[in-house]
N, C-alpha and C positions, 0 to 999 in steps of 0.2 A: 504493500500500500504506500510505503514511503518513497518508492522509486518513481512512481508515476508523476507526482508533482515536480520532481527534479527533471524528469524528461520533458515535461511541459516547460520548465524553466530553460532548458537547453534550446528547445525550439524557439522560445520567445527571444532569447539572446541572439540566436542565429537570424531570426527575422529582423531584429533591430540592426544587425550588422550589415546585411546585404546592401540596402540602398546607399548608405554613405560610402561603402566600399566601392561600389560601381561608379558613383559620382566622383570620388577621389581618384580612382584609377583613370577615368576619362580625362579629368582635369590635369593630372600629372603627366599623362601621356601626351596631351596636347601641348603642354608647356615645354616638354622635352623635345618634341618633334618639330615645333614651329620653326625655330631658327635653322635646324638642319634641313628642313624642307625648302626653305627659301634659298639656301646655298645650293642645294641639289637642283632645284628648278633653274637657277641661273646657269649652273654648269651644263645641264642638259640642253637648255635653250641655245647656248652658245655653240653646242656641238650639233644642233639641228636634230636632236633625238625626238622620238614620238612620245605620245602620252602613254602608250603601252609600256615603253621602257621605264618611264617615271613610276608607274604603278608597280611594276615588277621590283624595282629597287626599293620602293617604299615598303613593300611586303617583306623584303629581306631586312629592313631596318627595324621592323616591329619587335622581333624577339630580343634585340639588344636593349631597347628602351623599356620593354616589358619587364626585363629583369631588374631594372632600376625603379620602375613604378610600383611593382607589387609590394615590396617592403614599405615604401612610403605610404601607399594607399591603405595597407593593412594597419599600420600604426595610427594613421589619422582617423580611420573609421572606428577603431576601438576607442580612441580618445573621445571622439564625439559621442559614441554610444554610451560609454560609462559616465561621461560628464552629464549628458542629458538625464540619465537615470538618477544620478546623484542630485541634480537640481530639482528633480521631481520627487525626491525622497524615496525612490524605489530601492536604492541601495540600503538606506537605513531600515526600511521595512523588511528587506530580505535578511539583513544581519540580525535584526531583532527577532526574527523567526528561527534563528539558529543556523542560517546559511552564511558561511564565512566568505570573505573576499576571495580567498583561494578557490572556493567552490564556484564562485561566480566567474572567475577567470579561467576555470578549468575548461570550459567550452571553447574559449578563444585559444587556449594553449593547444587543444586538439586540432583546431582549425589551422594553427600555425605549423603543427607537425605535418598536416596534409599539404599545406602550401610549401613547406620545406622539401617534401618529397617531390612535389611538382616542380619546384625551383631547381632541384638536382637534375631532373630531366631537361629543364630549360637550359640551365648553365652547361650541362654535360653533353648534350646532344643537339638540341635545336639551335642554340646560339652559334656553335662552331660552324655548322653547315650553312646557316644563314649568313654568317660573316664572310665565308668564302664566296657564296653566291653573289653577295653584294659587291665584293671586290672584283669578281670576274665580270659581272654585268656592267659595272661602271667602267672598267677597263675596255670592254667591248664597245660601249657607247662612245668612248673617247677615241678609240684607235681602230676598231675593226672596219668601220665604214669609211669609204673615200669621200670625206666631206671637208675639203680644204676651205679655210677661211681666207678668201682672197683679199689682197690689197690692190689698190689701183696700179695697173701697169706691172704687175708681178706675173711670173710664169709658174705654172704647175704642170706636173706630168701625171697622167692617169695610169691605171693599171695595165692598159693595153698599149702604152707607149705614146699616146697622143699628147700633144703640147697644147695647153689652154692658157689664154690670157684675156683680160678685159680692161677696157679703158676706165670704167667706173664700177664700184661695187656698193651694195647696201645690204642691210639686215645681216650683219656678220658674214658677208661674203656669199650669201645664198642667192641674192638678186644681182644680176650682172647686166651691164650696159656696154654696147659696142664690143661684142665678143669676137675673138679670133681663135680658130682651132686648126692645128696642123696634125693630120692623122694619116697613117699608112693604110691603104686598102688592099684588096686582093689583086692578084695578077700584076704585081709590081707597080701599083698605082699610088698616086699621092692625092689626098683630098685637102683642099684649103677652104675652110668654112668661115664665113663671116655672118654675123647676125646683129640686129639692132639691140635685142635684149635677150636675156636668158634666165633660167631659174634652176637651181640645183636642189633636189629633194632626195632623201634616202628612203627606200622602200621599207615597209614594216618588217620584212624578213631580214633586213640589213645585209642581204647577199648581193644586192645591186644598188647602184646610185644612178638616178635618172637626171639627165640634163635636157631641159626643154628650151628650144630656140624659136624665136619668132622673127619674121621679116628678114630673111637672109639669103645668101647665095652660096652655092657649092661649086668650086672650080676643081675639076678632075684632070690630072695630067699623069703621064708615065714618067718614071724616074729616068733621067738622062735624055728625055725628049720633051722639052717645054714648048715645042711648036704645036703639038697635038693637045689642045685644051678644050674642055667641055664645061660650059657654065649652065647651072641650073638654079632657078629662083624658087624659093619656098616661102609659104606663109607661116607654117609651123612644122617643126621637126623635133624628134626626140632621139637621144642617144643614151645607151645604157652602158655603164662601166661595171664589170663584174668585180666584186671584192674578193680577194684571196683570203679564205678563212684561216689559213695556216701562217699567213705573213705576220699577223699580230695576235697569235694565240696566247691566252693567259696561261700562267704556270699551273702545275698540278697542285692539288690541295695537300697540305701537310708541311709546307715550308715555314709556317708560323705556328707556335704552340697554341695560340688562341683558335686555330682552325681544327684542332684535334679533339675528338670526343674523349670521354673519360677512359674508356678501355684502350683507346689508342695512346693516350698519355701514359697509362700504366705499362703498356707493352714497350713504348719508347724508353721509359725509365728502366725497365728490365734489360733492354737491349743496350742501353748506354753503358752498362758495366763491361760489355764486351768490346767497346770501342777503345782502342789504345790511345789514339790521338785524334783530334778533330780533322786533321788532314787525311786520315784514312777513310773518312766518309764525309765528303764536302757538303752533302745535303743534311747531315745530322744537326739536330737542335741541341744546344748545350744542356747538360743535365740540370743545371741550376734553373734555367727557364722552364723546363718541364715540371720540376718540383714546385716552383713558385706558382705556376698556373694551376696545378692540381690542388695544392693547398688552398689557394684563393677561392676556387669554386666550391670546395667542400666547406670552407668557413662561411661563405655566403649562405649556403643552404642551411647550415647548422644554426645560423643566427635567427631564423624565422620564428621558431617557437618561443624564444626569449623576448620577442617584441611585445607579445601579448601582456605579460605581467608588468613590463615597463610602462606601456601606454596606460594600462589600467591604474597603476599606482599614481602616475602624474596627472591623471584625469580627475581624481578625487581630491578636491581642495576645500578650502574654507567656504562656507555658505555665503551667498551674496557677494562673492568676489569674482572678478573676471578670470577666466582660466587661461589668460594669455601667458602667464608665467610658466605654467606647465607645458603649454604648446611650444613655447620658445625653448625650454629645456629639452623637450623631446626631440625637436629638430636639431639642436646642437649636438646631442648625444648620437643621433643616427648619422647625421652628415659627418661629424667629426670621426666617428668610428669607421665609416666607409672610406674616408680619405686616409685615415691611419692604416687601414688594411691595404689600400692601394700602395701606400708608401712602403709598407713592409714587404709587399709583393715585389716591388722594384728592387729593394735591397737584396731579397733572396735571389732574384733573377740575375743580378750582377755578381752574386757570390760574396757580397759583403758580410752577410749573416746567414745563419742556417734557417731552414723553414720554420722550426719550432719558435725561434726568437722573433722572426720577422712577421709571421702570420698568426701562429697559435697563441702567443702571449697576448697580443691585442684582442684576439677572439675570446680567450678565457677571461680576460679582464672585463670585457664588455658583458659577458654572460654573468660574471660574479656581481657586477654593479646592478644589473637587472634584478637578480635574486635578492641582493642585499636591500635595495630600495623597496622591493615588494614585501619582504619579511618585516622590515622596519615599519612600513605603513600598515600592514595587516596585523601587526603585533603577534607575530609568530604563527600566522594562519597556515603557513606551509609546514610548520614543524609539529603542531599539535592540533587536534580537532577542537572545536568549540562545543561546550555543553550548555544547553538551554534548560533552565528549570521551569517546569510547568506546575502551576499551583495544584496541590493535592495529587501530584503525579510523579512519575519517575523521570529523571533527567534524560534528555534525548541527545545523542551525539550526532553531529552533522559533519 
């Protein structure tokens, strides 16, 4: 009979948490992505890339920023939920009925464990693959297609050996005026093409680049015989330049430790013992980089369950006082810990310190601070259960 009310309490706490979590997650993701999206749009627009390329790169960016947004949204949503319950005296009513603060936070700790496991999947598998896909896609958008950014009176050579120049250019070199092309044809012929204006576009498949010409002439002559000339006028003409997919191919995945999954990091660490010197395997990643990356991902995932008691502790404050102090302290602790963890990772990667001192000492310190603050605020709620005396009855332990 006593378990059913507690299950109802867990469901109530979960219902209270979901709306602020979704709102916080969307807000944090928007704030993190906004500046990067503007830079990405500017870079892709200058390269003449399509909207499909932009959406593909945006999809590859989401896992990286999702890994940053989930801890922030989780902590903010718990803070808002517990603070609202405290202002409405719900926390006081629950504690008066024998339900301690540790039991109230128990639901959010379990959610933190689930998010920690999900984050391990995100940090260990989804992010490395998405990071490589983003780098490969951005490299292909910048190099794979033949999209020269012309300057006035400059010469460019296409993939089929044709020479192209224009008197004037606009729109980052995609709109041309007074175009001249010298191209070799079949049967030892030479084509001299002039047009009043032209437009360069890249096909969605990025396998070809299209050059549209308007109001021009084509003069055809044989090499070595400039007496036999043929002139043809056209209103519109289109030329296609095939892009060589192997000319600017991106490197294979695995040259950076951040592109490796968890199992690949572990296998590389085991294999690194067999490498006598870095010169024996030029493609090998230093063992310190592998260790730093592995410890950093595990530490990030392990942090998630400890965010719940920290946020719950800082959310409960003095009545009729604004909770801005607790929110500021929560932000300082989380942001400071994340940057300290990144700094420790860089120290381990350079070999300055060992992984335990660079990553796990800050991790264990942060977890200890979370537990200490919670135990202090709940007056030992983690260490011993509370007993509630009912008049004319037996004390009940919660």
